[in-house]
N, C-alpha and C positions, 0 to 999 in steps of 0.2 A: 070693198071686196078685194081680197088677195088670194092668189093661188100659188102654193109652193110645192115644188116637185122635189122629193127627197129620194135619192138613190144611193146604192152602195152594194157591196158584196154580201154574201151570206154571213150572218152573225157580225156584221160591221157596226151595229148600233143604230142603224137607220130608223128602225121602228121606235126605239126608246127616244131618239131625238125628235121624231115626228110627234110622239105622244107628249113630250115636254112642250113643243110648240103649241099643240092643241090646248094644253093646260094653261099656258101663258096667254092665250087669246082672251081668257076671262069669259068666254061665251059657253053656252050649252054645247056639249060635244056629242056628235052623232058619229059613231064608229061604224064604218062600212067594211065588213069582213067578206073577202072573196074566196077564202079557203074552203075546200071540201075535204071531208075525211075519207080518203080512198083506202086507207089501211090503218092498222092499229097505231103505228108510230105517228101518223099525221093526226089522228084523233087525239092522241096525247098532247101533241104540240098545240092544237086548237084549244084544248082544255087548259093548258098552262097559260095561254094568252088570255083566256076568259078570266082566270083567277087573278092575273096580274092587273087587269083593267079596273079602274075605279067603278064602284057600283052605280054611281050616278050618271055614267055614260050610257046613252041609248045605243043599242047595238042593232044593226040591220045586217043580216046575212044574205048576200046576193052574189052568186057565182057568175052570172052572165049579164043581166040587164042593168049594168052600171049607169048608163045614161038616164034611164028611168028613175033610178034611186036618187041620183043627183038632182034631177028635175023635181022630184017629189019632196026632197028633204032640205034643199038648200034655201036658207033664209038669211037675212041680214043679222038675225039674232043668234045664229048658231055657227059652229065650225064643224065641217065634215072632215073626217079622217078616213081615207081610203087605204086599206092595207090588205092586199098588195096587188099591183098591176100585173106582175109577171104570173101570179097565180090566176088572175082573171084571163090573161092571154092563154094560159094552159087550158083553162076551162073552155074557152071559145074554140081553140084549135083542135082539142082532143076529146070533145064531148061525144060519148058513145050513144047517148039517148036520142039525139036529133041533130040534124045538120045546122050549123051556125055559120052565118055569113060574117066572117071576121072583119072584112073591110067595112061593111055597113055598121057593125058594132063600134068600130074605131071612129068612123065619121060621126055617128050619133053621140058618142062619148065626148069627142072634142067640141062638138056643137053645144052639148049640155054644159060643159065647163065654161064656154064662152058666154052663155046666157045666165049662168048661176049667179044669184045676187049675194051669196054668203062667202065666207072664208072656206077654202078647201086646201087640205094637205094630202098629197098623193105620195104613196110609198111604192118603190119598185126595186127589183134586183138588177144590178148591172151585170149582164152575162156576156158582154161582147169583148172582154179584155183578155180572154184566153185564146186557145187555138181554135181553128175552124173545125167544128164537129164533123165526124165522118158520115153520119146518117142524114138522109134527105130531110126528115122531119125535124131533126135537131138543128140542122142548118136553117130551116125555115123559121123555127122558134127564135133563134138568135137574130136572124134578119128582121123578123116582125117586131121583136122587142126593141131592137135598135131603131127601127123606123118610128115606132111609137114614141120612144124616148126623145128622138129628135123633134118630132112634131110637138110634143109637150113642152120641151125646152124652149122652142120658138114662141109658143103661145103664152106660157105662164110668166108671172112677174119675177119669181125667185126660183133658183135651182141650187140645191145643196147636195154635195157628194159627201158621204160619211165613210171614213176609214178608221178602223180601230177605235170607234166611238168619238172621233174628232170630226166635227162638221167643217167642210170646206165650201165656202159660198162661191159658186161659179157664176151666178147671175143675180142681180138685185142686191139690195142693201142687207 
C-alpha cells in the first residue's frame, strides 16, 4: 500500500498528474469527489471533471464523511483518488446545514488513511504561499489547510508538489 499526497496551486496540473498516477497503478480506480455545486459555475466545473474522467472509474461523491468512504472502499485491489482536500475542508468548516466537528473529521481521516490497505492518492490546493488573509474565517481556512497538509506530509510515503504541470517530488521516490 502506498499513499501519495499531491498538492499545488489552482490550475497547476495537480489533478491531471494524480489521475495519471491512478491510471499507472493498473488497479481499479475509485474516484472520491468532495466538490459540491454551490453555484452555476461550480456545477459546470464538476460536469467538466465528470466528462474528463474515464467511464470505467467508479465515482463516489462525498463532501464530508471522507474517513468512512476511505474505510469502506480501500482494498489492496484498487486505488482511491481523492480530489480535493481543500474542498473537503471548505465543506467541513462552512457547512450551513449542520455543525461539523472539523478536528474530529481530521483525526478520523488520518486514522482511516493509516488503516487503509489499498493505494491512495490525495489531491489538495496549496493556499499558504500568499499573503495572510484579512478575514478571520479566511485565516482559519489557511491555517487549517496548512496544518492538515503538514500532518499528511508527515504520515504519507510520497509528497509531490505540482507547478505548471511539472511534478516536483518532495518526499519519497
